[in-house]
C-alpha positions, 0 to 999 in steps of 0.5 A: 346319295343319288344325283340325276341330271334331268336336263342338259344341252345333250342327252346321254341316251336314246329317248331323252330330250336335249335342251340348252339349260340344266336341271339336276335332282339330288336325293340325299338324307331323305331329301329330294332337291332339284337344282334348276329346272332347265329352260322348257319341258325337257326336265319334265319329259326326261323325269317321266322317261327315267321314272322320276316322280316329280311330286316327291321333290321337297325343295327347288333351288335356283342357281341364278335367274337366267331362263335356261335354269328357271324356265322349266319351273312352270312345267314342273309345278303343273306336274307336281300339283303341290306346294314347294319351297323355291330357294333363290337369291332375291336378284333372280327377279332382276331384268337380265340381258345379254349384250354383244357388239353385233346385236341389241340386248336380249332378255335372258331372265326368268321367263314368267311372272313370280305370281304365275309360279306362286299360283301353281304352288311355288313359295319363294324363299329369297335369301342372300345367305346360305340356306341349310336344308339339314346339317349336310346340305346347304345352298351357298348363298352369295359366293365371294370372288377370291381368285384373280383369274375368274371374272364375271362374263362381260356380256351379261347385264341388268337393266335399271331405269332403261340403263344397262349395267354389268350384272355382278351375278350375286344370285349365282349359287350352288349346292354343297353336300357333305359326305364321308368321301368329302364335299360334293359340289353341284354347280348351276353355271358357276358364273362367279367362278368354279374355283371361287365356288369350291373354296367357298364351299370348303370355308362354309362347310369346314370340309377340305377334301373335295370328292366331286364337282358336278354341273356347269362351270362357265368355262365355255369362253374362258381364256387359256390362262383361266383354263390353265389356272382352273385345271391346276387348282382342280388337280391340286384339290384331288377331285375324284369325280369331275362331271361337267355340263352345259356352259362348260362347252364341248372343246373345254370338256374334251380338254378336261377329259384328256387331262383328268382321264377316268376322273372325268365324265360328261354329265348330260341328261340321263346321267345318274350317279350314286355315292 
């Protein structure tokens, strides 16, 4: 199993592009699955720099419908020049906005029309439930809110009939992989909570040991209480590899590095992990 990060806020080596967003390629059990596509051209550029053949991708999974995880799809489809299934929640097409007191609502949803992607070969499989790619690989579907300390970001909204309503982020999902070492959990943004996602992965797959957690944790604006609770839970789970990205934020990443030592790694563009 090989996991390669094609796009992230930072680049791990010279010659790669850094761009706000995330895109992670998973190669396992003869499948090549791309979780998210970054926000622009960086995933395509970095794939070429890393020698990754995008035409061999057989599925794309969207973790949720924000521009920084979906915007690169059009560039990737143009490079692939073939039909590909895109697994996502129906709510990815909701009109999503960020609203803060000091400014008006800013559109942060998918930056292209569905028809444009379909014209380039995308076939959308929109599902609220988990989608099993094989017996070892599954997209999570909707993730239940179980902990009392993980909350949806209050600055995120959907626009319905000209009215802004809090976005429940039902479209937030991850990819779970069963391995001999335990669960490998690939996060997009974990808007519905990193620990919520891990607990759901254990329940859905029936696998308790968690070997690796990789991707965005959305701890960038977490309260000290939430950080403490998350770190305590991660420690109790015995996670052996913790590779954070994107919406984790650099200060929180530094704290996690200090706490978890050799277990921690910064998962930026160009990071390649073999299990």
